[in-house]
A tleap script that builds the chain and sets N, CA, C and O, in Angstrom:
source leaprc.protein.ff14SB
mol = sequence {
  NMET ASP LEU GLU LYS ALA LEU LYS ASP LEU
  VAL ILE THR ASP ASP PRO GLU LYS ILE ALA
  ARG THR THR ASP ILE LEU GLU ARG MET LYS
  TYR ARG PRO ILE LEU LEU SER ASP PHE LYS
  ASP PHE ILE SER ALA ASP SER LYS ARG PHE
  PHE PRO GLU LEU GLU LYS VAL LEU ASN SER
  PRO ASP VAL ASP ASP SER GLN LEU PRO GLU
  GLY ASP ASP GLN GLU SER PHE ARG LYS LYS
  LYS ALA SER LEU LEU LEU TYR HIE TYR LYS
  LEU LEU ASN ARG LEU ARG ARG ASP GLU PRO
  GLU ALA TRP ASP GLU ILE ASN GLU LEU MET
  GLU ASP CASP
}
set mol.1.N position { 12.132 26.723 -72.990 }
set mol.1.CA position { 11.310 27.078 -71.848 }
set mol.1.C position { 11.034 28.573 -71.885 }
set mol.1.O position { 11.952 29.376 -72.051 }
set mol.2.N position { 9.793 28.937 -71.733 }
set mol.2.CA position { 9.396 30.334 -71.641 }
set mol.2.C position { 9.699 30.804 -70.221 }
set mol.2.O position { 9.012 30.419 -69.274 }
set mol.3.N position { 10.726 31.635 -70.077 }
set mol.3.CA position { 11.169 32.049 -68.747 }
set mol.3.C position { 10.090 32.789 -67.972 }
set mol.3.O position { 9.914 32.554 -66.777 }
set mol.4.N position { 9.374 33.671 -68.636 }
set mol.4.CA position { 8.335 34.435 -67.938 }
set mol.4.C position { 7.254 33.513 -67.390 }
set mol.4.O position { 6.830 33.663 -66.244 }
set mol.5.N position { 6.810 32.566 -68.198 }
set mol.5.CA position { 5.778 31.635 -67.749 }
set mol.5.C position { 6.317 30.743 -66.625 }
set mol.5.O position { 5.619 30.489 -65.643 }
set mol.6.N position { 7.545 30.276 -66.772 }
set mol.6.CA position { 8.137 29.415 -65.757 }
set mol.6.C position { 8.270 30.153 -64.426 }
set mol.6.O position { 8.022 29.577 -63.367 }
set mol.7.N position { 8.656 31.405 -64.480 }
set mol.7.CA position { 8.758 32.188 -63.250 }
set mol.7.C position { 7.388 32.414 -62.626 }
set mol.7.O position { 7.231 32.378 -61.406 }
set mol.8.N position { 6.411 32.646 -63.472 }
set mol.8.CA position { 5.051 32.859 -62.975 }
set mol.8.C position { 4.510 31.600 -62.306 }
set mol.8.O position { 3.777 31.684 -61.320 }
set mol.9.N position { 4.868 30.442 -62.835 }
set mol.9.CA position { 4.388 29.164 -62.308 }
set mol.9.C position { 5.217 28.644 -61.125 }
set mol.9.O position { 4.879 27.617 -60.537 }
set mol.10.N position { 6.276 29.337 -60.782 }
set mol.10.CA position { 7.167 28.888 -59.721 }
set mol.10.C position { 6.482 28.986 -58.357 }
set mol.10.O position { 5.980 30.044 -57.977 }
set mol.11.N position { 6.472 27.883 -57.638 }
set mol.11.CA position { 5.950 27.845 -56.273 }
set mol.11.C position { 7.161 27.697 -55.354 }
set mol.11.O position { 7.866 26.689 -55.391 }
set mol.12.N position { 7.387 28.716 -54.532 }
set mol.12.CA position { 8.588 28.763 -53.706 }
set mol.12.C position { 8.296 28.248 -52.304 }
set mol.12.O position { 7.278 28.579 -51.697 }
set mol.13.N position { 9.209 27.436 -51.813 }
set mol.13.CA position { 9.152 26.934 -50.449 }
set mol.13.C position { 10.409 27.415 -49.738 }
set mol.13.O position { 11.487 26.849 -49.921 }
set mol.14.N position { 10.268 28.470 -48.919 }
set mol.14.CA position { 11.412 29.050 -48.221 }
set mol.14.C position { 11.441 28.699 -46.734 }
set mol.14.O position { 12.144 29.344 -45.957 }
set mol.15.N position { 10.688 27.690 -46.342 }
set mol.15.CA position { 10.682 27.265 -44.945 }
set mol.15.C position { 12.073 26.715 -44.597 }
set mol.15.O position { 12.517 25.740 -45.204 }
set mol.16.N position { 12.764 27.333 -43.623 }
set mol.16.CA position { 14.127 26.903 -43.301 }
set mol.16.C position { 14.240 25.434 -42.906 }
set mol.16.O position { 15.232 24.784 -43.236 }
set mol.17.N position { 13.246 24.905 -42.211 }
set mol.17.CA position { 13.298 23.491 -41.825 }
set mol.17.C position { 13.198 22.574 -43.031 }
set mol.17.O position { 13.916 21.577 -43.115 }
set mol.18.N position { 12.317 22.900 -43.962 }
set mol.18.CA position { 12.185 22.085 -45.177 }
set mol.18.C position { 13.434 22.187 -46.035 }
set mol.18.O position { 13.872 21.200 -46.626 }
set mol.19.N position { 14.005 23.381 -46.101 }
set mol.19.CA position { 15.241 23.561 -46.869 }
set mol.19.C position { 16.353 22.718 -46.259 }
set mol.19.O position { 17.071 22.022 -46.976 }
set mol.20.N position { 16.497 22.778 -44.937 }
set mol.20.CA position { 17.563 22.032 -44.256 }
set mol.20.C position { 17.374 20.526 -44.422 }
set mol.20.O position { 18.336 19.803 -44.681 }
set mol.21.N position { 16.145 20.054 -44.275 }
set mol.21.CA position { 15.881 18.620 -44.393 }
set mol.21.C position { 16.177 18.131 -45.808 }
set mol.21.O position { 16.825 17.100 -45.994 }
set mol.22.N position { 15.703 18.870 -46.793 }
set mol.22.CA position { 15.919 18.489 -48.192 }
set mol.22.C position { 17.399 18.560 -48.551 }
set mol.22.O position { 17.918 17.679 -49.236 }
set mol.23.N position { 18.069 19.595 -48.095 }
set mol.23.CA position { 19.503 19.738 -48.347 }
set mol.23.C position { 20.260 18.550 -47.776 }
set mol.23.O position { 21.138 17.991 -48.433 }
set mol.24.N position { 19.921 18.168 -46.558 }
set mol.24.CA position { 20.589 17.037 -45.912 }
set mol.24.C position { 20.425 15.751 -46.730 }
set mol.24.O position { 21.390 15.018 -46.947 }
set mol.25.N position { 19.215 15.492 -47.173 }
set mol.25.CA position { 18.958 14.281 -47.963 }
set mol.25.C position { 19.741 14.317 -49.274 }
set mol.25.O position { 20.378 13.334 -49.651 }
set mol.26.N position { 19.691 15.459 -49.966 }
set mol.26.CA position { 20.377 15.573 -51.257 }
set mol.26.C position { 21.892 15.485 -51.103 }
set mol.26.O position { 22.569 14.906 -51.953 }
set mol.27.N position { 22.426 16.053 -50.030 }
set mol.27.CA position { 23.870 15.950 -49.802 }
set mol.27.C position { 24.286 14.513 -49.538 }
set mol.27.O position { 25.330 14.066 -50.014 }
set mol.28.N position { 23.467 13.784 -48.777 }
set mol.28.CA position { 23.797 12.378 -48.523 }
set mol.28.C position { 23.739 11.567 -49.811 }
set mol.28.O position { 24.454 10.576 -49.956 }
set mol.29.N position { 22.888 11.985 -50.747 }
set mol.29.CA position { 22.794 11.312 -52.040 }
set mol.29.C position { 23.910 11.760 -52.982 }
set mol.29.O position { 24.094 11.186 -54.055 }
set mol.30.N position { 24.657 12.797 -52.571 }
set mol.30.CA position { 25.706 13.407 -53.391 }
set mol.30.C position { 25.131 13.995 -54.681 }
set mol.30.O position { 25.747 13.937 -55.745 }
set mol.31.N position { 23.935 14.560 -54.550 }
set mol.31.CA position { 23.246 15.177 -55.685 }
set mol.31.C position { 23.851 16.545 -55.980 }
set mol.31.O position { 23.917 17.402 -55.099 }
set mol.32.N position { 24.287 16.747 -57.207 }
set mol.32.CA position { 24.854 18.014 -57.663 }
set mol.32.C position { 24.339 18.280 -59.076 }
set mol.32.O position { 24.870 17.730 -60.041 }
set mol.33.N position { 23.321 19.109 -59.205 }
set mol.33.CA position { 22.810 19.368 -60.553 }
set mol.33.C position { 23.802 20.179 -61.387 }
set mol.33.O position { 24.555 20.995 -60.856 }
set mol.34.N position { 23.792 19.949 -62.664 }
set mol.34.CA position { 24.626 20.716 -63.589 }
set mol.34.C position { 23.870 21.998 -63.910 }
set mol.34.O position { 22.774 21.961 -64.471 }
set mol.35.N position { 24.464 23.130 -63.548 }
set mol.35.CA position { 23.774 24.409 -63.665 }
set mol.35.C position { 24.362 25.340 -64.725 }
set mol.35.O position { 23.710 26.311 -65.107 }
set mol.36.N position { 25.556 25.075 -65.202 }
set mol.36.CA position { 26.272 25.946 -66.142 }
set mol.36.C position { 26.495 27.338 -65.562 }
set mol.36.O position { 26.618 28.316 -66.300 }
set mol.37.N position { 26.546 27.419 -64.236 }
set mol.37.CA position { 26.886 28.666 -63.555 }
set mol.37.C position { 27.661 28.294 -62.303 }
set mol.37.O position { 27.769 27.119 -61.952 }
set mol.38.N position { 28.194 29.295 -61.640 }
set mol.38.CA position { 29.004 29.020 -60.450 }
set mol.38.C position { 28.214 29.248 -59.164 }
set mol.38.O position { 28.764 29.745 -58.182 }
set mol.39.N position { 26.956 28.896 -59.159 }
set mol.39.CA position { 26.065 29.063 -58.010 }
set mol.39.C position { 26.550 28.159 -56.875 }
set mol.39.O position { 26.474 26.934 -56.976 }
set mol.40.N position { 27.041 28.756 -55.818 }
set mol.40.CA position { 27.563 28.002 -54.670 }
set mol.40.C position { 26.417 27.528 -53.781 }
set mol.40.O position { 25.471 28.275 -53.529 }
set mol.41.N position { 26.503 26.300 -53.312 }
set mol.41.CA position { 25.525 25.729 -52.383 }
set mol.41.C position { 24.087 25.858 -52.900 }
set mol.41.O position { 23.174 26.215 -52.156 }
set mol.42.N position { 23.913 25.565 -54.162 }
set mol.42.CA position { 22.600 25.705 -54.803 }
set mol.42.C position { 21.499 24.972 -54.047 }
set mol.42.O position { 20.415 25.522 -53.855 }
set mol.43.N position { 21.758 23.748 -53.619 }
set mol.43.CA position { 20.673 22.943 -53.050 }
set mol.43.C position { 20.156 23.494 -51.718 }
set mol.43.O position { 19.095 23.078 -51.251 }
set mol.44.N position { 20.886 24.416 -51.108 }
set mol.44.CA position { 20.395 25.034 -49.878 }
set mol.44.C position { 19.887 26.458 -50.106 }
set mol.44.O position { 19.574 27.162 -49.146 }
set mol.45.N position { 19.803 26.881 -51.351 }
set mol.45.CA position { 19.424 28.255 -51.665 }
set mol.45.C position { 17.936 28.508 -51.436 }
set mol.45.O position { 17.081 27.702 -51.801 }
set mol.46.N position { 17.661 29.651 -50.821 }
set mol.46.CA position { 16.279 30.110 -50.719 }
set mol.46.C position { 16.063 31.153 -51.818 }
set mol.46.O position { 16.977 31.448 -52.588 }
set mol.47.N position { 14.871 31.698 -51.885 }
set mol.47.CA position { 14.559 32.637 -52.970 }
set mol.47.C position { 15.395 33.911 -52.891 }
set mol.47.O position { 15.657 34.536 -53.918 }
set mol.48.N position { 15.815 34.304 -51.698 }
set mol.48.CA position { 16.641 35.510 -51.558 }
set mol.48.C position { 18.002 35.331 -52.215 }
set mol.48.O position { 18.619 36.308 -52.639 }
set mol.49.N position { 18.473 34.100 -52.304 }
set mol.49.CA position { 19.740 33.828 -52.981 }
set mol.49.C position { 19.524 33.447 -54.441 }
set mol.49.O position { 20.371 33.718 -55.292 }
set mol.50.N position { 18.383 32.815 -54.727 }
set mol.50.CA position { 18.150 32.331 -56.087 }
set mol.50.C position { 17.946 33.466 -57.090 }
set mol.50.O position { 18.589 33.483 -58.139 }
set mol.51.N position { 17.069 34.402 -56.782 }
set mol.51.CA position { 16.727 35.417 -57.772 }
set mol.51.C position { 17.890 36.318 -58.172 }
set mol.51.O position { 18.003 36.652 -59.351 }
set mol.52.N position { 18.762 36.730 -57.247 }
set mol.52.CA position { 19.949 37.481 -57.699 }
set mol.52.C position { 20.860 36.645 -58.607 }
set mol.52.O position { 21.463 37.172 -59.542 }
set mol.53.N position { 20.955 35.347 -58.329 }
set mol.53.CA position { 21.783 34.481 -59.182 }
set mol.53.C position { 21.163 34.350 -60.574 }
set mol.53.O position { 21.877 34.377 -61.577 }
set mol.54.N position { 19.855 34.210 -60.636 }
set mol.54.CA position { 19.179 34.140 -61.930 }
set mol.54.C position { 19.413 35.430 -62.716 }
set mol.54.O position { 19.685 35.395 -63.916 }
set mol.55.N position { 19.305 36.549 -62.038 }
set mol.55.CA position { 19.557 37.852 -62.675 }
set mol.55.C position { 21.004 37.936 -63.161 }
set mol.55.O position { 21.275 38.449 -64.246 }
set mol.56.N position { 21.919 37.431 -62.355 }
set mol.56.CA position { 23.343 37.427 -62.732 }
set mol.56.C position { 23.560 36.615 -64.011 }
set mol.56.O position { 24.313 37.032 -64.891 }
set mol.57.N position { 22.909 35.468 -64.113 }
set mol.57.CA position { 23.039 34.627 -65.306 }
set mol.57.C position { 22.463 35.347 -66.524 }
set mol.57.O position { 23.065 35.346 -67.598 }
set mol.58.N position { 21.307 35.955 -66.351 }
set mol.58.CA position { 20.665 36.644 -67.474 }
set mol.58.C position { 21.468 37.851 -67.955 }
set mol.58.O position { 21.381 38.233 -69.122 }
set mol.59.N position { 22.244 38.445 -67.064 }
set mol.59.CA position { 23.039 39.626 -67.413 }
set mol.59.C position { 24.533 39.328 -67.482 }
set mol.59.O position { 25.354 40.243 -67.425 }
set mol.60.N position { 24.882 38.059 -67.602 }
set mol.60.CA position { 26.289 37.682 -67.607 }
set mol.60.C position { 26.994 38.204 -68.864 }
set mol.60.O position { 26.370 38.402 -69.906 }
set mol.61.N position { 28.292 38.420 -68.742 }
set mol.61.CA position { 29.050 38.881 -69.916 }
set mol.61.C position { 29.099 37.794 -70.990 }
set mol.61.O position { 28.888 36.611 -70.721 }
set mol.62.N position { 29.375 38.224 -72.174 }
set mol.62.CA position { 29.496 37.284 -73.286 }
set mol.62.C position { 30.629 36.302 -73.032 }
set mol.62.O position { 31.651 36.642 -72.437 }
set mol.63.N position { 30.423 35.081 -73.497 }
set mol.63.CA position { 31.500 34.101 -73.486 }
set mol.63.C position { 32.187 34.178 -74.841 }
set mol.63.O position { 31.643 34.751 -75.785 }
set mol.64.N position { 33.362 33.611 -74.936 }
set mol.64.CA position { 34.057 33.571 -76.213 }
set mol.64.C position { 33.181 32.805 -77.202 }
set mol.64.O position { 32.634 31.756 -76.861 }
set mol.65.N position { 33.049 33.313 -78.405 }
set mol.65.CA position { 32.190 32.681 -79.409 }
set mol.65.C position { 32.555 31.221 -79.649 }
set mol.65.O position { 31.690 30.421 -80.004 }
set mol.66.N position { 33.813 30.867 -79.463 }
set mol.66.CA position { 34.222 29.471 -79.675 }
set mol.66.C position { 33.647 28.547 -78.597 }
set mol.66.O position { 33.631 27.329 -78.774 }
set mol.67.N position { 33.175 29.117 -77.482 }
set mol.67.CA position { 32.604 28.315 -76.401 }
set mol.67.C position { 31.079 28.181 -76.503 }
set mol.67.O position { 30.461 27.454 -75.726 }
set mol.68.N position { 30.494 28.874 -77.448 }
set mol.68.CA position { 29.050 28.782 -77.628 }
set mol.68.C position { 28.673 27.469 -78.299 }
set mol.68.O position { 29.355 27.032 -79.225 }
set mol.69.N position { 27.603 26.838 -77.847 }
set mol.69.CA position { 27.113 25.661 -78.573 }
set mol.69.C position { 26.722 26.050 -79.995 }
set mol.69.O position { 26.273 27.170 -80.240 }
set mol.70.N position { 26.893 25.130 -80.917 }
set mol.70.CA position { 26.581 25.401 -82.317 }
set mol.70.C position { 25.132 25.863 -82.446 }
set mol.70.O position { 24.222 25.248 -81.892 }
set mol.71.N position { 24.932 26.943 -83.178 }
set mol.71.CA position { 23.589 27.471 -83.414 }
set mol.71.C position { 23.118 28.467 -82.372 }
set mol.71.O position { 22.065 29.080 -82.547 }
set mol.72.N position { 23.869 28.646 -81.291 }
set mol.72.CA position { 23.486 29.597 -80.251 }
set mol.72.C position { 24.203 30.917 -80.457 }
set mol.72.O position { 25.350 30.961 -80.902 }
set mol.73.N position { 23.500 31.996 -80.122 }
set mol.73.CA position { 24.165 33.280 -79.992 }
set mol.73.C position { 24.268 33.575 -78.500 }
set mol.73.O position { 23.817 32.779 -77.677 }
set mol.74.N position { 24.850 34.698 -78.154 }
set mol.74.CA position { 25.086 35.010 -76.740 }
set mol.74.C position { 23.773 35.037 -75.943 }
set mol.74.O position { 23.696 34.484 -74.845 }
set mol.75.N position { 22.765 35.670 -76.493 }
set mol.75.CA position { 21.491 35.808 -75.776 }
set mol.75.C position { 20.781 34.462 -75.594 }
set mol.75.O position { 20.258 34.174 -74.518 }
set mol.76.N position { 20.765 33.649 -76.638 }
set mol.76.CA position { 20.097 32.348 -76.500 }
set mol.76.C position { 20.857 31.451 -75.526 }
set mol.76.O position { 20.246 30.643 -74.826 }
set mol.77.N position { 22.189 31.584 -75.474 }
set mol.77.CA position { 22.970 30.806 -74.521 }
set mol.77.C position { 22.654 31.239 -73.089 }
set mol.77.O position { 22.522 30.397 -72.202 }
set mol.78.N position { 22.533 32.545 -72.862 }
set mol.78.CA position { 22.162 33.035 -71.532 }
set mol.78.C position { 20.791 32.493 -71.127 }
set mol.78.O position { 20.595 32.066 -69.989 }
set mol.79.N position { 19.858 32.515 -72.054 }
set mol.79.CA position { 18.506 32.028 -71.747 }
set mol.79.C position { 18.516 30.535 -71.443 }
set mol.79.O position { 17.779 30.079 -70.569 }
set mol.80.N position { 19.341 29.770 -72.151 }
set mol.80.CA position { 19.446 28.338 -71.863 }
set mol.80.C position { 20.008 28.114 -70.464 }
set mol.80.O position { 19.517 27.259 -69.726 }
set mol.81.N position { 21.037 28.880 -70.096 }
set mol.81.CA position { 21.605 28.750 -68.756 }
set mol.81.C position { 20.564 29.127 -67.697 }
set mol.81.O position { 20.448 28.455 -66.673 }
set mol.82.N position { 19.816 30.190 -67.942 }
set mol.82.CA position { 18.783 30.621 -66.991 }
set mol.82.C position { 17.673 29.579 -66.904 }
set mol.82.O position { 17.173 29.298 -65.815 }
set mol.83.N position { 17.285 29.007 -68.037 }
set mol.83.CA position { 16.242 27.980 -68.045 }
set mol.83.C position { 16.679 26.746 -67.262 }
set mol.83.O position { 15.883 26.155 -66.531 }
set mol.84.N position { 17.931 26.362 -67.414 }
set mol.84.CA position { 18.464 25.216 -66.682 }
set mol.84.C position { 18.461 25.490 -65.178 }
set mol.84.O position { 18.068 24.636 -64.384 }
set mol.85.N position { 18.895 26.667 -64.803 }
set mol.85.CA position { 18.905 27.062 -63.397 }
set mol.85.C position { 17.488 27.058 -62.831 }
set mol.85.O position { 17.257 26.552 -61.733 }
set mol.86.N position { 16.554 27.611 -63.569 }
set mol.86.CA position { 15.165 27.666 -63.122 }
set mol.86.C position { 14.550 26.270 -63.045 }
set mol.86.O position { 13.801 25.975 -62.113 }
set mol.87.N position { 14.856 25.418 -64.007 }
set mol.87.CA position { 14.353 24.045 -63.982 }
set mol.87.C position { 14.765 23.349 -62.686 }
set mol.87.O position { 13.938 22.729 -62.019 }
set mol.88.N position { 16.046 23.456 -62.335 }
set mol.88.CA position { 16.543 22.782 -61.137 }
set mol.88.C position { 15.999 23.427 -59.862 }
set mol.88.O position { 15.783 22.740 -58.864 }
set mol.89.N position { 15.777 24.739 -59.889 }
set mol.89.CA position { 15.213 25.397 -58.710 }
set mol.89.C position { 13.749 24.994 -58.509 }
set mol.89.O position { 13.301 24.804 -57.378 }
set mol.90.N position { 13.016 24.868 -59.604 }
set mol.90.CA position { 11.626 24.391 -59.491 }
set mol.90.C position { 11.600 22.974 -58.925 }
set mol.90.O position { 10.787 22.666 -58.054 }
set mol.91.N position { 12.484 22.119 -59.416 }
set mol.91.CA position { 12.565 20.761 -58.910 }
set mol.91.C position { 12.921 20.769 -57.427 }
set mol.91.O position { 12.338 20.022 -56.643 }
set mol.92.N position { 13.853 21.592 -57.053 }
set mol.92.CA position { 14.257 21.712 -55.655 }
set mol.92.C position { 13.077 22.117 -54.768 }
set mol.92.O position { 12.907 21.575 -53.675 }
set mol.93.N position { 12.280 23.047 -55.224 }
set mol.93.CA position { 11.110 23.471 -54.454 }
set mol.93.C position { 10.056 22.376 -54.373 }
set mol.93.O position { 9.365 22.248 -53.362 }
set mol.94.N position { 9.933 21.599 -55.418 }
set mol.94.CA position { 9.010 20.455 -55.374 }
set mol.94.C position { 9.493 19.419 -54.364 }
set mol.94.O position { 8.684 18.814 -53.660 }
set mol.95.N position { 10.798 19.214 -54.292 }
set mol.95.CA position { 11.357 18.301 -53.301 }
set mol.95.C position { 11.070 18.806 -51.889 }
set mol.95.O position { 10.737 18.026 -50.996 }
set mol.96.N position { 11.201 20.095 -51.702 }
set mol.96.CA position { 10.952 20.691 -50.383 }
set mol.96.C position { 9.487 20.546 -49.961 }
set mol.96.O position { 9.172 20.559 -48.771 }
set mol.97.N position { 8.610 20.410 -50.933 }
set mol.97.CA position { 7.184 20.190 -50.634 }
set mol.97.C position { 6.864 18.700 -50.568 }
set mol.97.O position { 5.702 18.317 -50.433 }
set mol.98.N position { 7.877 17.872 -50.660 }
set mol.98.CA position { 7.747 16.412 -50.583 }
set mol.98.C position { 6.843 15.828 -51.661 }
set mol.98.O position { 6.060 14.917 -51.391 }
set mol.99.N position { 6.948 16.346 -52.871 }
set mol.99.CA position { 6.180 15.782 -53.973 }
set mol.99.C position { 6.834 14.465 -54.391 }
set mol.99.O position { 7.999 14.452 -54.788 }
set mol.100.N position { 6.097 13.361 -54.307 }
set mol.100.CA position { 6.678 12.052 -54.642 }
set mol.100.C position { 7.269 11.994 -56.047 }
set mol.100.O position { 8.309 11.368 -56.254 }
set mol.101.N position { 6.616 12.641 -57.014 }
set mol.101.CA position { 7.113 12.607 -58.398 }
set mol.101.C position { 8.470 13.292 -58.508 }
set mol.101.O position { 9.311 12.881 -59.309 }
set mol.102.N position { 8.686 14.330 -57.711 }
set mol.102.CA position { 9.973 15.028 -57.729 }
set mol.102.C position { 11.070 14.116 -57.171 }
set mol.102.O position { 12.175 14.062 -57.713 }
set mol.103.N position { 10.760 13.402 -56.088 }
set mol.103.CA position { 11.752 12.472 -55.533 }
set mol.103.C position { 12.004 11.316 -56.501 }
set mol.103.O position { 13.129 10.826 -56.597 }
set mol.104.N position { 10.970 10.878 -57.217 }
set mol.104.CA position { 11.168 9.854 -58.246 }
set mol.104.C position { 12.143 10.344 -59.313 }
set mol.104.O position { 13.010 9.598 -59.769 }
set mol.105.N position { 11.988 11.605 -59.701 }
set mol.105.CA position { 12.857 12.182 -60.725 }
set mol.105.C position { 14.314 12.218 -60.237 }
set mol.105.O position { 15.232 11.904 -60.995 }
set mol.106.N position { 14.518 12.597 -58.989 }
set mol.106.CA position { 15.872 12.624 -58.421 }
set mol.106.C position { 16.443 11.205 -58.372 }
set mol.106.O position { 17.600 10.981 -58.728 }
set mol.107.N position { 15.635 10.266 -57.935 }
set mol.107.CA position { 16.115 8.881 -57.862 }
set mol.107.C position { 16.498 8.354 -59.231 }
set mol.107.O position { 17.493 7.641 -59.359 }
set mol.108.N position { 15.724 8.694 -60.262 }
set mol.108.CA position { 16.074 8.279 -61.613 }
set mol.108.C position { 17.381 8.923 -62.066 }
set mol.108.O position { 18.229 8.261 -62.664 }
set mol.109.N position { 17.541 10.207 -61.784 }
set mol.109.CA position { 18.778 10.907 -62.157 }
set mol.109.C position { 19.987 10.286 -61.470 }
set mol.109.O position { 21.042 10.115 -62.082 }
set mol.110.N position { 19.826 9.952 -60.202 }
set mol.110.CA position { 20.948 9.405 -59.440 }
set mol.110.C position { 21.271 7.980 -59.871 }
set mol.110.O position { 22.431 7.573 -59.806 }
set mol.111.N position { 20.288 7.222 -60.302 }
set mol.111.CA position { 20.535 5.857 -60.778 }
set mol.111.C position { 21.335 5.870 -62.067 }
set mol.111.O position { 22.144 4.974 -62.311 }
set mol.112.N position { 21.110 6.889 -62.899 }
set mol.112.CA position { 21.838 6.985 -64.171 }
set mol.112.C position { 23.301 7.319 -63.969 }
set mol.112.O position { 24.127 7.036 -64.836 }
set mol.113.N position { 23.640 7.928 -62.814 }
set mol.113.CA position { 25.037 8.300 -62.555 }
set mol.113.C position { 25.755 7.139 -62.055 }
set mol.113.O position { 26.949 7.226 -61.771 }
savepdb mol mol.pdb
quit
């Protein structure tokens, strides 16, 4: 994923009512995306909380080389973690806008679990 393009294409929904409604639905579904970071309460995050976390991931310290996926270096691993975080945040914003395809995607993910 091209991070710059993905960030440019990001449509943010920071309406507190939409965030609360979506969070409530996702919590009842027990939805917990795998983020590869320690982002607390991700599903209720607005952009004021998201962007510092994304920056934190991009500037995170190196992990032990033995923990890197095969073929990754430290920088590519950071970018993968940031891409994953951004992917889930984009999906979250689509859910907040009540996009049916986004809810279909969540339902498919939850059925697989």
